[in-house]
C-alpha positions in Angstrom: 54.2 -18.4 -80.3 58.0 -18.5 -79.9 58.3 -20.7 -83.1 56.3 -18.2 -85.2 58.1 -15.3 -83.6 61.5 -16.9 -84.7 60.1 -17.8 -88.2 58.7 -14.3 -88.7 61.9 -12.7 -87.6 64.0 -14.7 -90.1 61.6 -13.9 -92.9 60.1 -17.3 -93.0 56.7 -18.6 -91.9 54.3 -21.5 -91.7 51.6 -22.0 -94.2 48.6 -19.7 -93.6 45.8 -21.1 -91.5 42.6 -19.1 -92.0 40.5 -18.6 -88.9 37.5 -16.8 -87.6 38.5 -13.6 -86.0 36.1 -13.9 -83.1 37.4 -17.4 -82.3 41.1 -16.1 -82.2 40.0 -13.2 -80.1 38.3 -15.5 -77.6 41.3 -17.7 -77.5 43.5 -14.6 -76.6 41.0 -13.5 -74.0 40.9 -17.0 -72.3 44.7 -17.2 -72.5 45.5 -13.8 -71.1 42.7 -13.3 -68.6 44.4 -15.6 -65.9 47.7 -13.8 -66.3 46.0 -10.4 -66.1 44.3 -11.5 -62.9 47.7 -12.6 -61.5 49.3 -9.2 -62.4 46.2 -7.4 -61.0 45.3 -5.9 -64.3 41.9 -5.1 -65.4 41.2 -5.8 -69.2 38.0 -4.4 -70.7 37.3 -6.8 -73.6 35.1 -5.4 -76.3 33.8 -6.7 -79.6 32.2 -4.4 -82.2 28.6 -5.0 -83.1 29.1 -5.8 -86.8 32.1 -8.1 -86.6 30.1 -11.0 -88.3 31.9 -14.2 -89.3 35.1 -12.5 -90.5 37.9 -14.7 -91.4 41.5 -13.7 -91.1 44.2 -15.0 -93.4 46.3 -16.6 -90.7 44.9 -17.0 -87.3 48.0 -18.2 -85.4 50.1 -15.2 -86.8 47.3 -12.7 -86.0 46.8 -14.2 -82.5 50.6 -13.9 -81.8 50.7 -10.3 -82.9 47.6 -9.4 -80.8 48.9 -11.3 -77.8 52.2 -9.3 -77.9 50.3 -6.0 -78.0 48.2 -7.0 -75.0 51.1 -8.5 -73.0 53.1 -5.3 -73.5 50.2 -3.3 -72.1 49.6 -5.6 -69.1 53.1 -4.9 -68.1 52.7 -1.1 -68.4 49.3 -0.4 -66.9 46.7 -1.7 -64.5 43.8 -0.9 -66.8 43.7 -1.9 -70.4 41.0 -1.6 -73.2 41.1 -4.3 -75.9 38.6 -3.7 -78.7 38.1 -5.7 -81.9 36.0 -4.1 -84.6 35.2 -4.2 -88.3 35.9 -1.2 -90.3 35.2 -0.5 -93.9 38.0 1.1 -95.9 36.3 3.8 -97.9 39.7 4.6 -99.6 39.4 1.7 -102.1 37.0 1.3 -104.9 36.0 -2.3 -103.5 35.6 -0.9 -99.9 37.6 -3.7 -98.5 36.6 -4.6 -95.0 39.3 -4.7 -92.3 39.6 -5.9 -88.8 41.0 -3.4 -86.2 42.4 -4.4 -82.8 42.9 -1.4 -80.5 44.9 -1.8 -77.3 44.8 1.2 -75.0 46.6 1.5 -71.7 47.4 4.3 -69.2 51.0 3.2 -68.7 53.9 5.6 -69.2 54.2 5.1 -72.9 57.2 4.4 -75.1 60.5 6.0 -74.1 61.1 8.8 -76.5 64.7 7.4 -77.2 63.1 4.4 -79.1 59.8 5.8 -80.3 61.0 6.5 -83.9 62.3 2.9 -84.3 59.6 1.2 -82.3 58.9 -1.4 -84.8 62.6 -2.2 -85.8 64.1 -5.5 -84.5 66.0 -5.5 -81.3 64.8 -2.0 -80.3 63.6 -1.9 -76.7 63.6 0.3 -73.7 63.0 -2.6 -71.4 65.8 -3.9 -69.3 64.5 -7.5 -69.8 63.2 -7.0 -73.4 64.6 -8.4 -76.6 63.0 -5.9 -78.9 61.4 -8.6 -81.2 57.7 -8.4 -80.3 56.7 -5.1 -82.1 58.8 -6.0 -85.1 57.0 -9.2 -85.4 53.6 -7.4 -85.1 54.8 -5.0 -87.9 55.9 -7.9 -90.1 52.5 -9.6 -89.6 50.6 -6.5 -90.4 52.7 -6.0 -93.6 52.3 -9.6 -94.6 48.5 -9.4 -94.2 48.4 -6.1 -96.2 47.6 -4.1 -93.1 49.3 -1.8 -90.8 50.1 -1.1 -87.1 50.0 2.4 -85.6 51.3 3.7 -82.2 50.2 7.0 -80.6 50.3 8.6 -77.3 47.6 11.0 -76.4 46.0 12.3 -73.2 48.2 10.1 -71.1 47.1 7.0 -72.9 49.1 4.6 -75.0 47.3 3.2 -78.1 48.2 0.5 -80.6 46.0 -0.2 -83.6 46.4 -3.2 -85.7 44.4 -3.3 -89.0 44.3 -6.3 -91.3 42.1 -7.1 -94.2 39.3 -9.6 -93.8 40.1 -12.6 -95.8 36.6 -13.8 -96.2 33.3 -14.4 -94.4 32.8 -17.8 -92.8 30.6 -19.8 -95.1 32.1 -18.2 -98.2 35.3 -20.1 -97.8 36.3 -23.4 -96.5 37.6 -23.5 -92.9 
């Protein structure tokens, strides 16, 4: 994770390693669940019904980005919702399928002093933060041809990471 963080921040990267989204999601769940228990954080892990055998362009980069979003939420709130779902992009003629990860928490939200620059490198309101995590998430989203969004509504913080589905398992070598 740290290696990929540093590579991404410098504009470099490893070769893409396509992976099934559900496998990456389960790896994240298995890695972060013990940490959440230790921090006394409840995470509601949800997977949409029509996820299928979706493959993402680079599993390790996507995993690092999603892990960062969840880790941030775990340090902000005691209750988190993490949802993985498939969405169809009706805005394009080929109706490209996308994967969306939603991370919701009931923490205090992003400090207004940094909200406008939230995804810029070295921007943080955390005393112990380096300000690299969300900028790496942004770079990953852009590299995949996707996007990351932040919003604060009804005392909830929400991050949504959308990335295109690279292929369906069975249609491309794994």
